[in-house]
C-alpha positions in Angstrom: -17.2 21.8 146.6 -17.0 19.7 149.7 -14.4 20.6 152.3 -11.4 18.3 152.4 -11.4 15.7 155.2 -8.2 14.3 156.7 -7.9 11.6 159.3 -4.8 12.2 161.5 -3.0 9.7 163.6 -3.0 11.7 166.8 -1.0 11.1 170.0 -1.7 14.4 171.8 1.9 15.4 172.0 3.5 18.6 170.7 4.2 17.3 167.2 0.8 15.9 166.3 -1.0 18.8 168.0 0.9 21.3 165.9 0.3 19.1 162.8 -3.4 19.0 163.5 -3.7 22.8 163.5 -1.2 23.2 160.6 -3.1 20.8 158.4 -6.4 22.5 159.1 -4.9 25.8 158.2 -3.0 24.7 155.1 -5.8 22.7 153.5 -8.7 24.5 155.0 -9.7 21.0 155.9 -11.8 19.2 158.5 -9.5 17.2 160.7 -10.6 14.0 162.3 -8.2 12.9 165.1 -7.7 9.2 165.7 -5.9 7.6 168.6 -5.5 3.8 168.9 -5.6 2.5 172.4 -3.0 -0.2 172.1 -1.8 -0.1 175.7 -0.4 3.4 176.2 -2.1 3.7 179.6 -1.9 7.2 181.1 -0.8 8.7 177.8 -4.5 8.6 176.7 -5.8 10.8 179.5 -7.5 14.0 178.2 -6.8 13.4 174.6 -10.3 13.9 173.3 -10.6 17.3 175.0 -7.2 18.3 173.8 -7.8 17.3 170.1 -11.2 19.2 170.0 -9.6 22.3 171.6 -6.8 22.1 169.0 -9.4 22.2 166.1 -10.4 18.6 165.4 -14.0 18.2 164.3 -14.3 14.7 165.6 -12.1 12.4 167.7 -11.9 8.6 167.7 -10.2 6.9 170.6 -10.6 3.2 170.0 -9.7 0.4 172.3 -7.8 -2.0 170.0 -5.8 -3.9 172.7 -7.6 -7.2 172.3 -7.3 -7.1 168.5 -3.7 -6.1 168.8 -2.9 -9.1 171.0 -5.0 -11.6 169.1 -4.5 -10.7 165.4 -1.1 -9.1 165.4 1.1 -10.1 168.4 0.1 -13.7 168.6 0.5 -14.6 164.9 3.9 -12.8 164.9 5.0 -14.8 168.0 3.9 -18.1 166.3 6.3 -17.2 163.6 9.2 -16.8 166.1 9.9 -13.3 164.7 13.0 -11.7 166.1 14.6 -8.8 164.1 18.4 -9.0 163.9 18.5 -11.6 166.7 17.3 -9.2 169.5 14.3 -7.0 168.7 10.8 -8.4 169.3 9.2 -5.8 167.0 7.0 -4.1 169.5 6.7 -0.8 167.6 6.7 -2.4 164.1 3.8 -4.7 164.7 1.6 -1.8 166.1 1.7 0.3 162.9 -0.3 -1.9 160.6 -3.2 -2.1 163.1 -3.2 1.7 163.6 -3.3 2.2 159.8 -6.0 -0.4 159.3 -8.3 1.4 161.7 -7.4 4.8 160.2 -8.5 3.5 156.8 -11.7 2.2 158.2 -12.5 5.6 159.8 -11.5 7.5 156.6 -13.9 5.4 154.6 -16.6 5.7 157.2 -16.2 9.5 157.3 -15.8 9.9 153.6 -12.3 11.4 154.1 -9.9 12.2 151.2 -6.7 11.6 153.0 -4.9 10.2 156.1 -2.0 11.9 157.8 0.7 10.9 160.2 3.5 12.6 162.2 6.3 10.2 161.4 9.6 11.8 160.4 11.3 11.3 157.1 14.2 9.5 158.8 12.4 6.7 160.5 10.7 3.4 159.8 7.2 4.4 160.8 6.6 6.5 157.7 7.2 3.4 155.6 5.0 1.2 157.8 2.1 3.6 157.8 2.2 4.2 154.1 2.8 0.7 152.9 -0.1 -0.5 155.0 -2.3 2.3 153.5 -1.2 1.4 150.0 -2.3 -2.2 150.6 -5.6 -1.4 152.2 -6.8 1.8 150.6 -4.7 2.9 147.6 -7.3 5.5 146.7 -6.5 7.5 149.9 -4.0 10.3 149.8 -1.3 10.1 152.5 0.0 13.3 154.0 3.4 13.3 155.7 4.1 16.9 157.0 7.6 16.1 158.1 8.5 15.3 154.5 7.2 18.6 153.2 9.7 21.4 152.8 7.2 24.1 153.8 6.5 22.3 157.1 10.2 21.8 158.0 11.0 25.4 157.1 8.1 26.6 159.3 9.2 24.3 162.2 13.0 23.8 162.2 13.0 23.1 165.9 11.0 22.5 169.0 11.0 26.2 170.0 9.1 27.2 166.8 6.5 24.5 167.5 6.0 25.7 171.0 5.6 29.3 169.8 3.1 28.2 167.2 1.1 26.3 169.8 1.0 29.3 172.0 0.1 31.6 169.1 -2.8 29.3 168.1 -4.1 28.5 171.5 -3.1 24.8 171.3 -3.3 23.3 174.8 0.1 21.7 174.9 2.0 21.8 178.1 5.6 23.0 177.2 7.7 21.0 179.7 11.4 20.4 179.6 12.1 17.9 176.9 13.1 14.4 178.0 16.6 13.4 177.0 15.1 10.6 174.9 11.9 9.8 173.1 9.6 6.8 173.8 6.8 4.8 172.3 4.6 2.5 174.4 2.1 -0.2 173.7 0.9 -3.5 175.0 4.0 -5.4 173.8 6.8 -3.0 174.7 8.2 0.4 175.3 11.0 1.7 173.0 13.4 4.5 173.9 15.6 6.3 171.4 17.2 9.6 170.4 18.7 12.2 172.7 21.3 10.9 175.1 20.8 7.4 173.6 22.2 8.4 170.3 25.7 7.7 171.6 26.0 3.9 171.5 28.8 4.1 174.2 26.3 5.7 176.7 25.3 3.2 179.3 21.5 3.0 179.3 21.6 0.7 182.3 23.4 3.2 184.5 22.0 4.6 187.8 21.2 8.0 186.2 18.8 6.2 183.7 17.0 4.1 186.2 13.9 6.3 186.1 13.6 5.9 182.4 12.3 2.3 182.6 8.5 2.1 183.1 7.7 -1.6 182.6 10.5 -3.4 184.5 12.7 -3.1 187.5 16.4 -3.5 186.9 17.6 -7.1 187.2 19.7 -6.0 190.2 16.6 -4.8 192.0 14.5 -7.9 191.1 13.4 -10.3 193.9 16.1 -12.5 195.4 13.7 -15.5 195.1 12.8 -17.0 191.7 9.2 -17.4 190.7 7.7 -20.2 188.7 5.1 -19.7 186.0 3.2 -22.2 183.8 2.0 -21.3 180.3 -0.5 -23.5 178.6 -0.5 -23.5 174.8 -3.0 -24.6 172.2 -1.9 -24.6 168.5 0.9 -22.2 169.2 -1.1 -19.7 171.2 -0.9 -19.2 175.0 -4.4 -19.7 176.4 -3.7 -19.9 180.1 -1.3 -18.9 182.8 -0.9 -20.8 186.1 -4.1 -22.6 185.3 -6.2 -19.5 184.6 -7.6 -19.3 181.1 -7.1 -15.8 179.7 -7.8 -13.9 176.5 -4.7 -12.8 174.4 -4.9 -9.4 176.0 -5.1 -11.0 179.5 -2.1 -13.1 178.7 0.0 -10.1 177.7 -1.1 -8.1 180.7 -0.3 -10.9 183.1 3.1 -11.7 181.5 4.0 -8.0 181.5 3.3 -7.9 185.2 5.4 -11.0 185.9 8.3 -10.1 183.6 8.4 -6.5 184.9 8.6 -7.7 188.5 11.7 -9.9 187.7 13.5 -7.4 185.4 13.0 -9.4 182.3 13.0 -8.2 178.7 15.4 -5.3 178.5 17.3 -5.0 175.2 19.9 -2.4 174.1 20.9 -2.6 170.5 22.0 -0.8 167.4 19.7 -1.9 164.5 19.5 -1.3 160.8 16.6 0.8 159.8 14.8 0.1 156.5 15.7 3.7 155.3 19.4 2.9 155.3 20.8 4.2 158.6 21.7 2.5 161.8 20.0 3.6 165.0 20.3 2.8 168.7 17.2 1.6 170.5 16.5 0.5 174.1 13.5 -1.7 174.6 11.5 -3.2 177.4 9.5 -6.2 176.4 8.9 -8.2 179.7 5.8 -10.2 178.8 6.8 -10.7 175.2 10.2 -12.1 176.3 8.5 -14.7 178.5 6.1 -15.6 175.7 8.8 -15.9 173.2 10.9 -18.3 175.3 7.9 -20.4 176.4 6.6 -20.7 172.8 10.0 -21.9 171.6 10.2 -24.5 174.4 6.7 -25.8 173.5 7.8 -26.1 169.9 10.9 -28.1 170.8 8.7 -30.9 172.2 6.0 -30.9 169.6 7.2 -29.6 166.2 8.5 -31.9 163.6 12.3 -31.4 162.9 12.1 -30.5 159.2 9.0 -28.3 159.7 10.9 -26.4 162.5 14.0 -26.0 160.4 12.0 -24.8 157.4 10.1 -22.3 159.6 13.3 -21.2 161.3 15.0 -20.5 158.0 12.2 -18.1 157.2 12.3 -16.2 160.5 14.8 -13.5 159.2 12.6 -12.9 156.2 9.4 -12.8 158.2 10.9 -10.4 160.7 12.1 -8.1 158.0 8.6 -8.0 156.5 7.2 -6.9 159.9 10.0 -4.4 160.6 9.9 -2.9 157.1 6.1 -2.5 157.0 4.9 -5.3 154.7 2.4 -6.8 157.1 -0.4 -6.6 154.6 1.8 -7.8 151.7 1.0 -11.1 149.9 4.4 -12.6 150.9 3.6 -12.1 154.6 0.2 -13.8 154.2 1.9 -16.7 152.4 4.5 -17.1 155.2 1.7 -16.8 157.8 -0.1 -19.7 156.2 3.0 -21.9 156.5 3.4 -20.7 160.2 -0.2 -21.5 161.0 0.2 -25.0 159.6 3.4 -25.5 161.6 1.6 -24.7 164.8 -1.2 -27.2 164.7 0.4 -29.5 167.3 2.2 -26.9 169.4 0.0 -27.7 172.4 0.9 -28.4 176.0 2.3 -26.7 179.1 5.7 -25.0 179.7 7.0 -24.3 183.1 9.5 -21.4 183.5 11.6 -20.0 186.3 11.8 -16.2 186.4 14.9 -14.8 188.2 16.7 -11.5 187.9 16.3 -10.8 184.2 16.4 -14.5 183.2 13.8 -16.8 181.8 14.9 -20.4 182.7 13.3 -23.6 181.4 11.9 -25.7 184.3 9.8 -28.3 182.4 7.6 -28.9 179.4 4.9 -31.5 178.7 2.4 -32.2 175.9 -0.3 -34.7 175.0 1.1 -34.6 171.5 4.8 -34.7 172.4 7.2 -36.1 169.8 9.7 -36.9 172.4 9.8 -40.6 173.2 12.0 -41.4 176.3 12.0 -45.1 175.4 13.7 -44.3 172.1 15.9 -41.4 173.3 17.2 -43.3 176.4 20.9 -44.0 176.7 19.9 -47.2 178.6 18.6 -50.4 177.0 15.9 -49.7 174.4 12.7 -51.5 175.7 10.8 -50.7 172.5 13.6 -51.8 170.3 12.5 -49.0 167.9 16.1 -48.0 167.1 18.7 -50.3 165.9 22.1 -48.7 166.5 23.7 -50.7 163.7 21.5 -48.8 161.2 23.7 -45.7 161.9 26.6 -47.4 160.2 25.1 -47.2 156.7 23.6 -43.8 157.5 27.0 -42.4 158.3 28.7 -44.1 155.4 26.2 -42.6 152.9 26.6 -39.1 154.3 30.4 -39.5 154.3 30.6 -40.5 150.7 30.8 -37.1 149.2 33.2 -35.9 151.8 35.6 -38.8 151.0 35.3 -38.0 147.2 36.0 -34.3 147.8 39.0 -35.2 150.0 40.4 -37.4 147.3 40.2 -34.7 144.8 42.1 -32.3 147.1 44.8 -34.9 147.7 45.3 -35.3 143.9 45.8 -31.5 143.6 48.8 -31.7 145.9 
């Protein structure tokens, strides 16, 4: 009988290192470690050697940054996705890509199962497993943190460190940070620990060193900086005249946004599993892109198309947040979004200053704004007859007058 093969989403931290060894021991299985490079930077250093030393038979570390920007971040930003009015979905949008690649590796390697280190209280378990169900329903999904025997074996960090030492797992046992973090090309999220108290000030001087992507707005340059973003069918294709790939766009905007203290968010959000949680986010480049894209749409998108798309933003955002990226309803919404973006083309100029993204001009070869019609001066084109508004208003007022009459009769 062939030995069981499991593809594990592996970060190299204490949790997934212990999970790797524990899975191998429990299932007498061959463990294939997979790490997606989606912009974690230095967190990737030494991962292959660590995974092999921990017991992995093979290690995949795949550079998915360009695919992440092109096929996940950009379509989501075309949709104007913003969860609960604040969160740009940086962690949420990464999970379907990671799962997609895990599934591909599992099929390539003839694996029986995939495994992840997400806890039973968070959103990530749902995102991983819904994506896997959509892409590879035949694969078993193993979630150790939801298994009683795993939690009994590892009730706390001390037990995990002891297990690592006992099994020769090369994990450096350092003092635990007073928060946890997750980093990728779009953002960094910080949660738990000291941040679990929503009254705790995450912008205080004592937390200054927590932030990795941006300076505090107080420490940003005293002079504003102008930046021009060029769009083609809803996607940014160039910055300050330099044509860039989606990855290049995100890297450049992260640099500019971080320099000017842009994109910090501190919020209490509603998790899909039913609880509220406090999260602090840095999304410098994404914040600039979000504002610029909206400005471009304001000039080029039809009013009713915009309002229809906007009415669907909460639904679209929930689908991403809750893990339904590969669901048919998300594909259907994306088709509408793609159609809405066909004329979102032109250039946006922004002013970056101490945490603010300020509009400084917008132009487009397919602009729907006509100054001759919109002018408050004489209308040279005579395209708008102000007398037409009389009947327009009278018709819209009719039902209000009728309703008012009914209310008067009641009295």
